[in-house]
C-alpha positions as CSV (number, residue, x, y, z in Angstrom):
1,X,-8.1,44.5,115.7
2,X,-8.6,44.2,112.0
3,X,-6.1,41.3,111.7
4,X,-7.9,39.4,114.4
5,X,-11.2,39.7,112.6
6,X,-9.6,38.6,109.4
7,X,-8.1,35.7,111.2
8,X,-11.4,34.7,112.8
9,X,-13.1,34.8,109.4
10,X,-10.3,32.7,107.9
11,X,-10.7,30.1,110.6
12,X,-14.4,30.1,110.2
13,X,-14.1,29.7,106.4
14,X,-11.6,26.8,106.8
15,X,-14.0,25.1,109.3
16,X,-17.0,25.5,107.0
17,X,-15.0,24.2,103.9
18,X,-13.7,21.2,105.9
19,X,-17.3,20.3,107.1
20,X,-18.6,20.6,103.5
21,X,-15.8,18.3,102.3
22,X,-16.6,15.8,105.0
23,X,-20.3,15.9,104.1
24,X,-19.6,15.4,100.4
25,X,-17.3,12.4,101.2
26,X,-19.8,10.8,103.5
27,X,-22.7,11.2,101.0
28,X,-20.5,9.8,98.2
29,X,-19.6,6.8,100.4
30,X,-23.2,6.2,101.3
31,X,-24.2,6.4,97.6
32,X,-21.5,3.9,96.7
33,X,-22.6,1.5,99.4
34,X,-26.3,1.6,98.5
35,X,-25.8,1.4,94.7
36,X,-24.1,-2.0,94.8
37,X,-22.7,-3.3,91.5
38,X,-23.0,-0.9,88.5
39,X,-22.7,-1.5,84.8
40,X,-19.2,0.0,84.8
41,X,-18.2,-2.5,87.4
42,X,-19.4,-5.3,85.3
43,X,-17.6,-4.0,82.2
44,X,-14.4,-3.7,84.2
45,X,-14.7,-7.3,85.3
46,X,-15.4,-8.4,81.7
47,X,-12.3,-6.7,80.5
48,X,-10.2,-8.3,83.3
49,X,-11.5,-11.7,82.3
50,X,-10.7,-11.1,78.7
51,X,-7.2,-10.0,79.6
52,X,-6.6,-13.3,81.4
53,X,-7.4,-15.3,78.2
């Protein structure tokens, strides 16, 4: 009986963690989509252009 409770808690814990990770990833993707081009992106492009010269 104790093992089944531990197993239930472990399954619930894994489910909660998985959902938190999904939420984090989705928020991060939404943020990246709404931000557009950042200064870091521009600096990276400048460096790439300089490397071609």
